[in-house]
Every structure is written in structure tokens, then in C-alpha cells.
C-alpha distance (Angstrom), angle and dihedral (degrees) to the residues before:
residue distance angle dihedral
M1 . . .
I2 3.95 . .
A3 3.73 104.9 .
Y4 3.87 100.4 176.8
T5 3.76 139.2 11.7
P6 3.83 137.1 161.7
I7 3.71 110.3 -118.9
D8 3.85 122.3 -118.6
I9 3.87 96.3 -124.4
S10 3.74 122.6 104.0
C11 3.89 113.2 -153.3
K12 3.67 142.9 172.5
I13 3.86 115.4 -111.8
P14 3.87 129.8 -158.5
E15 3.76 121.8 -101.6
H16 3.78 109.9 -80.1
E17 3.83 96.3 -131.8
L18 3.81 91.2 52.3
L19 3.85 89.5 51.5
V20 3.76 93.6 49.8
D21 3.77 93.4 46.0
Y22 3.78 92.4 51.0
I23 3.77 95.7 44.8
E24 4.02 91.4 49.4
K25 3.76 89.6 50.8
N26 3.90 98.6 41.1
H27 3.72 109.2 28.6
I28 3.79 123.1 126.2
T29 3.78 104.1 -85.3
N30 3.91 100.9 -162.4
L31 3.74 96.4 45.6
K32 3.73 96.1 114.5
D33 3.81 96.2 43.4
Q34 3.80 92.9 49.7
Y35 3.88 104.2 32.8
G36 3.81 105.2 12.9
Y37 3.88 92.1 -119.2
T38 3.75 111.2 142.6
S39 3.92 103.6 -173.1
L40 3.71 120.0 84.1
L41 3.91 116.4 -92.5
C42 3.71 122.7 -173.7
A43 3.95 118.1 -173.6
I44 3.76 108.0 -147.3
A45 3.80 99.5 172.2
S46 3.88 134.8 16.0
K47 3.67 146.3 164.2
N48 3.75 88.0 -140.8
L49 3.80 120.1 96.6
I50 3.78 101.2 -107.1
L51 3.77 123.1 -176.9
N52 3.78 97.1 168.7
W53 3.80 115.4 32.2
Q54 3.73 93.1 -166.6
D55 3.79 95.8 56.3
A56 3.81 113.8 90.3
N57 3.91 93.8 -154.6
D58 3.86 86.7 54.8
V59 3.79 99.2 44.1
F60 3.81 91.4 48.4
S61 3.85 100.8 38.2
N62 3.71 123.3 123.9
R63 3.79 92.3 -119.2
T64 3.81 106.6 119.1
N65 3.82 139.3 -157.9
K66 3.71 125.9 -153.4
E67 3.85 89.7 -136.9
L68 3.87 131.0 52.8
T69 3.90 105.0 -108.0
F70 3.74 123.6 -159.1
A71 3.86 123.8 -143.5
P72 3.73 113.8 -104.4
G73 3.82 115.0 -67.7
V74 3.84 95.8 -0.8
T75 3.83 96.8 117.4
D76 3.86 89.5 54.0
I77 3.82 97.7 42.6
F78 3.86 99.6 38.0
P79 3.74 109.8 27.1
E80 3.89 88.0 148.8
L81 3.72 89.0 65.9
I82 3.91 91.6 55.6
D83 3.74 89.9 49.6
I84 3.77 92.2 51.3
A85 3.86 91.4 50.0
N86 3.90 88.5 51.2
L87 3.86 91.2 52.0
L88 3.64 94.1 58.4
P89 3.90 125.9 87.3
F90 3.85 97.2 -106.6
K91 3.71 120.2 133.6
D92 3.76 92.1 -171.9
I93 3.84 121.9 21.0
L94 3.89 110.9 -156.0
G95 3.67 100.7 179.8
L96 3.91 148.0 -8.9
V97 3.78 121.1 -149.1
L98 3.81 134.4 -175.4
N99 3.77 115.8 -148.7
L100 3.80 123.2 -162.9
H101 3.84 106.8 -162.6
T102 3.88 109.0 -132.0
T103 3.83 106.1 146.7
L104 3.74 140.1 31.5
L105 3.89 113.5 -82.0
E106 3.74 117.8 -147.3
S107 3.74 123.9 -137.6
H108 3.77 112.0 -75.6
R109 3.67 151.4 133.6
D110 3.86 121.2 -122.5
D111 3.76 125.8 -135.1
L112 3.79 105.6 -55.2
L113 3.84 115.9 -103.5
N114 3.89 131.8 175.8
L115 3.86 91.3 17.9
G116 3.82 110.6 -166.3
V117 3.78 91.6 20.4
Y118 3.81 118.4 130.9
S119 3.90 106.5 -88.5
P120 2.94 143.0 -86.9
E121 3.77 86.5 53.7
R122 3.82 104.7 163.7
Y123 3.92 119.5 84.6
N124 3.86 123.4 -159.8
V125 3.76 133.4 165.2
L126 3.73 127.3 -143.3
L127 3.96 108.4 -136.1
S128 3.65 101.0 177.8
P129 3.90 135.0 70.2
H130 3.89 95.1 -98.0
Y131 3.68 97.3 111.4
E132 3.82 119.1 162.1
Q133 3.81 90.3 -0.4
D134 3.64 123.1 134.9
S135 3.86 118.1 -113.5
F136 3.81 107.0 91.9
F137 3.80 108.6 74.8
I138 3.95 136.6 -175.8
S139 3.73 124.4 -157.7
K140 3.69 133.6 179.9
E141 3.87 93.5 -136.1
K142 3.77 126.1 34.1
H143 3.77 89.6 -109.7
G144 3.77 97.6 24.4
E145 3.79 131.2 120.7
K146 3.81 112.4 -58.4
H147 3.79 124.5 -124.1
Y148 3.69 120.6 -165.0
P149 3.88 115.3 -145.5
K150 3.78 117.6 -142.6
I151 3.76 108.4 -128.6
L152 3.77 111.0 -156.0
K153 3.80 126.2 -133.8
E154 3.81 93.0 -140.0
Y155 3.81 91.4 45.2
P156 3.68 108.7 35.1
I157 3.82 96.2 162.2
Y158 3.86 112.5 91.7
A159 3.77 137.5 171.2
F160 3.78 130.2 -146.2
N161 3.75 141.4 -178.6
N162 3.79 106.1 -99.8
N163 3.83 98.2 163.6
E164 3.86 99.3 55.7
A165 3.84 107.1 16.9
Y166 3.79 127.1 53.4
H167 3.87 128.7 -126.9
G168 3.83 142.0 -173.1
A169 3.75 145.0 143.4
D170 3.75 121.2 -101.6
I171 3.82 102.2 174.3
V172 3.80 120.3 54.8
L173 3.82 107.7 -132.9
D174 3.86 115.1 -160.2
K175 3.91 109.6 -95.5
R176 3.88 92.7 -19.7
V177 3.93 104.4 178.9
I178 3.73 126.8 -170.0
L179 3.84 133.0 177.8
I180 3.86 114.5 -130.6
L181 3.78 116.5 -156.3
I182 3.91 120.7 -160.5
G183 3.64 123.4 -172.2
N184 3.90 149.3 97.4
L185 3.74 114.8 -67.9
D186 3.78 129.4 -133.4
E187 3.81 92.8 -124.3
Q188 3.81 98.0 -153.5
K189 3.79 94.6 50.7
H190 3.77 90.3 42.3
I191 3.74 93.4 52.2
E192 3.79 92.5 47.9
L193 3.89 90.0 49.7
I194 3.84 93.8 47.6
N195 3.79 92.9 49.4
R196 3.73 94.6 47.3
S197 3.86 89.6 48.4
V198 3.74 95.7 46.9
E199 3.83 89.0 51.4
K200 3.90 93.5 49.0
F201 3.73 97.1 42.8
K202 3.84 99.0 35.1
D203 3.81 90.7 140.6
Y204 3.84 92.2 59.2
V205 3.74 100.0 43.3
I206 3.74 118.8 113.7
R207 3.83 116.6 -150.8
Y208 3.76 133.8 -177.1
């Protein structure tokens, strides 16, 4: 299986200082108490009906909207993130989340999405200047050998296998920020993008 590949899409990303300032002011304040997660998460778009974007119970509720809704001010402050989401092969985006890395992250798999879709099926974007630095790792087994993907400055979007492989972060990098995209993929467009990316970045691909 293909566990990781850089993605063949170049993009403009927001200023790092602006992202950090926004996350520190707007992150979910009760995430540790409700879910045990200790890094800073900031939901910026969702198909859930959210009244309070800083309340974990509200952000992760089962109340749904027909349309994707953005947190107040996001489309004006971070148009680059909207552009990135539109460049990726989603037919239906369910949510966008900013993650500011503050603590170690144990090896895990997140809730399964896009089961049966050609892998790697999970798209993230590195939004801070931590390119080609060890921290984020992938492993075939939960406690198996760790492999550290090289995330490229010119191509900060990457895809990894979340449904079969494990991932985590075992080094805390100062104010490392990623964009997490959650949604249903257009499988044909996704396959074409992954195959093109794997061919272009064959020296950086991780396979199991």
C-alpha cells in the first residue's frame, strides 16, 4: 500500500504568524476536558450546525447543515485556505480544522473515512515552516517502526493512509500548524491526483 505521498499541487498559504494568532484566540477551549485532546484545534468550516465555534460539544455535535458554513471572518482572513480546499478532489467537504501542535501525539488512526477508496485517502496541509523536519510519523503497525515523511516547501499538501496505517507526532515543533480536510472524495479525480503525485515524487513516497 502507499502510506504517504506529497501532492502535486502548488499553493499559496497564509502567513504563519497570522495563523498562530488566530488559533490561539479562537481554538476550542474545552477540547481536553471533553475529548482528552491537548493540542489546539480550531474548526474553521463545518457542515455541522455550530453556534459556538469554541465549544467542543457544539463543534462535534450531530446537528447538520445542508451547506458548508465557515467560522466568522475566515473567508476574509484566510482566502488561501478556501482556495486549497477547492483544489483538492473532494465532492463534499464536511469540515476544515486548523491544528497547532503543542504536545506529543501517540500512534493512532482517526475515525475511518472514505473506506474502500484508493489510498492514501487523507489530505493534510503543512502551514508552518517545518518542512522536511522529523515529527509527523507513519507506521504500518501501532507500535511498529516509525517512518518520517518529508513534507516539501514547494508542495505542502500531502496525503497519507489513515485507514490501514498509523500516524502520530513524537517531537513537538514550535508552533507547527496543519490544515486537516474532512470530506467525501471524488474517487476518479482522487485516483488521478494520487497516481500523478506518486510518479512525480517517487523518491519521497512511503510504501508498506
